[in-house]
N, C-alpha and C positions, 0 to 999 in steps of 0.2 A: 519544738524546732522550727525556724522559719521554713517558708515555701522555697527561697532561695538556696538555704542550706540542705534541705531535702533532696533538692535537684542537683546539686553539687555531688552530695553523697549517693544518690542514685547513679550518676556518671562516672562516679569513682569505682563504685562496684562493677558497672556494666564494662568499663575499660579494663578492669583487673582480671574479670572472665575472658573479655575477649582477647588480651594479650596472652593469657595462657592457653586459650584455645587455638590462637594463631601459632604459637610455640610449638603445640602440641601437633597441628595439621603438617608444619613445616618439617617437624621431626618424624613424623609419619611420612611424608613425601620422600625423605631419603632414603626411608626403608623400601618406600615404593618403587623407586628407582633400582636398588640392589635387587629387589625380587623380581623386577620386571627384566633386568639384563640377566638374571641368573636362568630364570624359567622361561622366558620369551612369551609370546602372545597366547599360545595355547596353553602353557603351564600356568599363565597368570589368570586365563580364564577357567580352568579347572579348580585353581583355588578361590577364584569367586564364586563360581557354582558350588562348592561345597561348604564355605562360609555364609552364604546367603540364607541357610537354613535356620542355625542360632540367632542370626541377626533378625530374620522376620519373626520367629517365635517368642523371643523374648518379650516382646510388645504385650502379646495375649497372655502369657504364662505369669508374666507380672502382676497380673489382676489389677492394675492400678494403684497396688498399693502402697508405691512411693509417692505418687500424687496424693494419695488420699493422706499419708503421714504428713507431708509439707502443710497441707491443709490444717488437720488437726492439732498440730502442732504449733503453727503459727497463729492460728485462732484459739488455740489453749480449749478444745472441745472436750479432752480429757486427760488425765493425768500422764506426764511424758512416758512413765514406766509402762502403763498398759497400751500406749501407742506402740511403743519399742516393742514391746511383747506379742502384740497382733500382728505386727509387719514381720518379726522373724519367725512366728510360728507358721504363718502363710507362705514364707519363702521356703523355708524347710520342706513342706508339702509339695509346693509348684515346682521346686528345684529337681526333686525326683521323677515327678509326673512328666515334666519339660524334658528332662534328659531322655527319657523312655519315647515320647512323643516325637523329639527331634531325630534320634537314631532310627526309628520306624520309618518316618517320612524319607530320609537319605536311602533307606533301603529299598523303600518301595518306588520313589521317584528319583532317586540321583542317578547319577552316570556311573558306568562300570568301572572308571579310572578310579573313583573314591577309595575302594578296599575298607575292610573291616576296622582294620585298627586306626586308620585315618577318621573314618565316622565315628568311632567311638571317642577320639580325643576332641573333634569338632563337636560333638553334641555335648561334653563335658565343659564347653565354653559357656554354654547357656546357664546352668546351675550358679557356677562361680560368678557370672554377670548380675544374676538375679540377687545374690547376696551383696554384691559390691553397689547396686543400685539403691537397695534398702538403706544401707548406711549413708548414700548420696543424700537421700531424702532427709535422713534426719540432719545432716548440715545444713541443708536448704531451709527446713521448716524452723530451725532455730538460728537463722540468718548466718550462719558460719562461712561465709563467700571463701575468705582466705584458704579454710581448710578443705572446701570443696576443690579448690583450684589445687592444692597440694596432691590431693587424692587422684587428680586428673593427669597432670603432667609427668607424675614420675613413672607411671605405667608405661608411656610412651619411650621414654628414656631406657626401660629395660628393654622393651619390644627392640626398638632400633639397635641397641647394643648387641643384642643376642643374633638379631639377623645378621649384622656386620661380621660377628664372629663367624657364623655359617658361611657368609659368603667369602671370607679371607682365607677358610680351611676348603673351600671348594664343596661343601657340602649342604649347600642352600638348594632344596627340593620342595615340592608341593607340601610333600609330609612334614620336613622339619619347618616350614613357614607355619604350617597351621599348629604344629606342636607349641612355636614359639607365642602363638598369639594367645593360646591356653596358660602358657607359665607365666607370660606377663598379666594376664587378667588375675591369676592366682596370687600374684605378687601384690596387685592393686587392692585386692580384698584385705591381705594381710595388713597392707599399710592403713587401710581405712580404719580397721579395727584399732590398730594403734593409735591413730589421731583421735578417734572416739574415746577410746579409754582415757588418754591424756586429757582432754577435754571434761573428763568426767559426765559424759553424756549418755554413758551407757547403763541404764538402770531398767530393769527388767519384772514385769509381773504382767499376768495374764488375765483378762475379763471377756468372757463371752460376749457380752453386750457390746462392748468397744469394737472388738473383732467384727461382729456382724455389721454393725455400723460402718467401719471402715471398709470393709468388703462391699457392702451395698453402693456406697459411691464409687469406691476403687474399682468396681468391674465396669462402671460406665467409663471411667478413664480409660480402663485398658481397650475397651473397644474402640473408642476415639483413637488412642494411641496406635492401635494396631492398624486402623485405617490409613493414619497419617504415614506411617513406617511402611505400609503395603504400597502405598502411593510412591513412596520414594526407592523401593526395592525391587516390586513386582517386575519391572521392566528386566533386570539381571535375571530372575528365575525365567521368565517366559523367553527370553534371548537364549539362554543355557538349553531350552527346551526346542527351539527353532532353528537354532543357528550354530555354528562352530564353535570350539573353545577359544580360537583365534579371534572371532568377532567378539566374543565375551570380554576375552583377555583386553582388546582394545579400548572397548566400551567401559570395562572397569577402571582404565585409566582417565578415560574421559571425565566420568563420573568423581574420580577422587580430585582430579584438578578444580572441576566445578565446585566440590564442596569447598574449596577455599572461600567463595564467596560467601558460606553461609555461618561463618566464624563470629562476624557481627550479629545476625539475627540470633544465633545458638547463645551468645553471650546476654543480650537483649532478653531472651526467652526463660533462661535461668534465673536472672535478677528479679526480672518483672514478676514471674511466677511468685517467688519467696516474698518480693514487697507487696504483692497484692493479697497474699494471704495473710499478711500482717497489717493490712490497711484498713480503713473503716470507710462505708460510702464509696462515691464515686472520685475520690481525691486524686487518685491516680489517672483518671482518663486524660487528661491534658498532657500529663508526663507521657501517655503510650502515644499519644497523636504525635509528640514530640521527636521520641524515639523511632517512630515508626518512618516518619519522612526523612529523618536524618540517615537513617539506616536504608533507605531506598536509595537516597542521593548516594552515598558512600558505595553500596552494591553496583549502583549503574557504573560509578567510574572504575572500581573494581573490575568489573566485567570486561569492560573496554581494554583495560591494562593486560589482563589474563588472557584475553583471547590473542590479543596482539603478540604477547609473549610467546604463547604456545604454539603460534604459527611458525615461529623460527626455531623454537627449542625443543619440541615434542621428539621429533627424530634423532637430532644429536645426545639427547639426556637419554631417552628411553630405548631408542634402537630403532632401526629400520621397518622392524615387525610391527611398530604401532604407529605407521604412518596412516593409517585410518581414523585414528584418535582425534584428530584435530575437527575433522567434518563432523563427528559425533558430538563433540563439545559446543560447536559452532551450533548445532540442531538444539542442544540445551540450552544455551545461554539466556534466552528471552525467558524462558521457564524458572532458570534458577535465579532471576533478579526478582521475579514477581513472587517466587516461594519466599521470599526474605520478606514482603509484607504480610504473607500469612503467618509467617512463623511469630514474627512480633505481635500481631494483634492477637493471634489464638492464645497466647501466652496470657495474655489478660483474662479471658475468657476461662482459661485452666485454674488461674489463681483465684479466680472467684468461685470455684467449685461448679460450674457449668458448663460442662462439656458434651451436653445434649445435642446441640445445634451441631457440634463438630462431628458427630456420628452420621448424621444424615447429609451434611455436604461432603465429608470426605467418602462416606459409602457411594455417593454419585460418581465422586472424583475418581476413584478406584475401578468402579465400574467402565466409566469413560476410559480411563489409562488401559484396563485389560482388553477392551474390543479394540481400542486402537493399534494396541500393540500387536494382536493378531491379524489384524488388517496390513499393517505396515512392515512388518519385520521380515515376512517371507519375500517381500519386493526389495526393501531398502536396507535391511539388516539392522545394524548399531544406529543409523541415522534415521530408520524409522521409529526405533525404540525412543530415541531423543525427542522427535517431534511428538509423539505420545504424550511423553512425561511434559513438554511443554506446553501443550493444550491443556493437560489435566492441570497442573499447577496453576495455569493462568485462571481457570476455571475456580479453583479454590480460594486464590487471591480474592478476585472478584467476589466471591460469595462470602468471605468472612469480612470482607471491607462494607461490604452493603450490611450486615447484620449491625457492624459498630455504628455505623450512620444512623441506621432506623432506630436502635434502640438507646444510644447515649446522645441522639440529636446534635453531632458533630458533622461537620461539611467535608465532604471526598477532599476539597483543597487542604483542609486541616491536617489531613493524613499523608498527602502524596506532595505538596509543594513545601519547600525549605523556606524559611524565613530567616532574616539577618540576626533575630535575637535568638536562634537556636544555636549559635555559636558562641553566645555569650560565656557559658562555663570555661569554654576552652580560652578565650580572650582573657578573661579575668585570671586564669591560672598563669596564662603567659605574661601577664604585667606584673603578677606578684613574683614569678622567678627574676624579672629584670631588676626589682628593686632588691 
């Protein structure tokens, strides 16, 4: 395949995942509006505080086995059946252990508002998510991007439909919102099994040697991914300890709005990791630089639009209780833009099976984030958490860009400054449509 065709193929895959993720997030935004209006700032804060535990723990309990599966399937390091067997054997054990760990942490460190039944339901989200992520790893390792997209968006449809029903029946509470999160995750798992079986990708055998080798590389991915997720989520956890549920609720809305900016980087991450695992040599470095600078350019424009729209729309849409969310979003905005650079470049190193430097970089970033959160939250609340995150995201973006420049001998201009030629695939497609 020629370089131009490879480039168009890559951008088509990125566009496919991007539009899926945008659709998923906007559907999620509808449910977020309903939840915010039904629960208010305090209830939304309690919901964010209880869900942060399975969200944080899923990265470390996953053991990096999904990323290892993408690598092993993409580079054909072992028979597919052995890779899938090792993946699910691990997820079974990790799911049980992760459930117990999650429940125990909520019991010992969570808020008194949680309640035992709600904690049990929230903890169950973890093993179901682990199992679904394992299936997604198979889709990505085999470059089944369309199937990955299907597994992603239908879950959100189910979730928002359930939230909508509870809202109309005036039964939308923190408990029913958490319950609906679990039910949607369970539906997502069943759906993923269906697609995997339909594509005849589900074959299973167990090899202890393959298991050990995958776990060896996977645990490194797990530590790296945990630090990355902790850098994005730790502010919510610390804010729940040092501030009020209402402040957490406002911050949760600011974060959810900010995550709109991450849909293009997330699409780049998914596709580049899959493509890099299936590529040879450094042939994808040029494409990485191109996608990174385009991602940064589009994210900057999107950020300007998002902040402008949020100034006028947050209170009318979410309610007056969320008036503080705008300043929190503003404090996060620069960091959210630069985090897009980190996400794009880090996907390249992850796909190459080299997450070691990410552990060092993100370990330092998380430490910086924690220190700044403890210093700033008592005085500035959610705005302080946003400033802490922005500094941490900037640190990680500068670090990962520096490593790419030094390792691959590219210039910083190649990573950050868009070129007219970057828009060639889009212009070519437009010309073909006119014909």
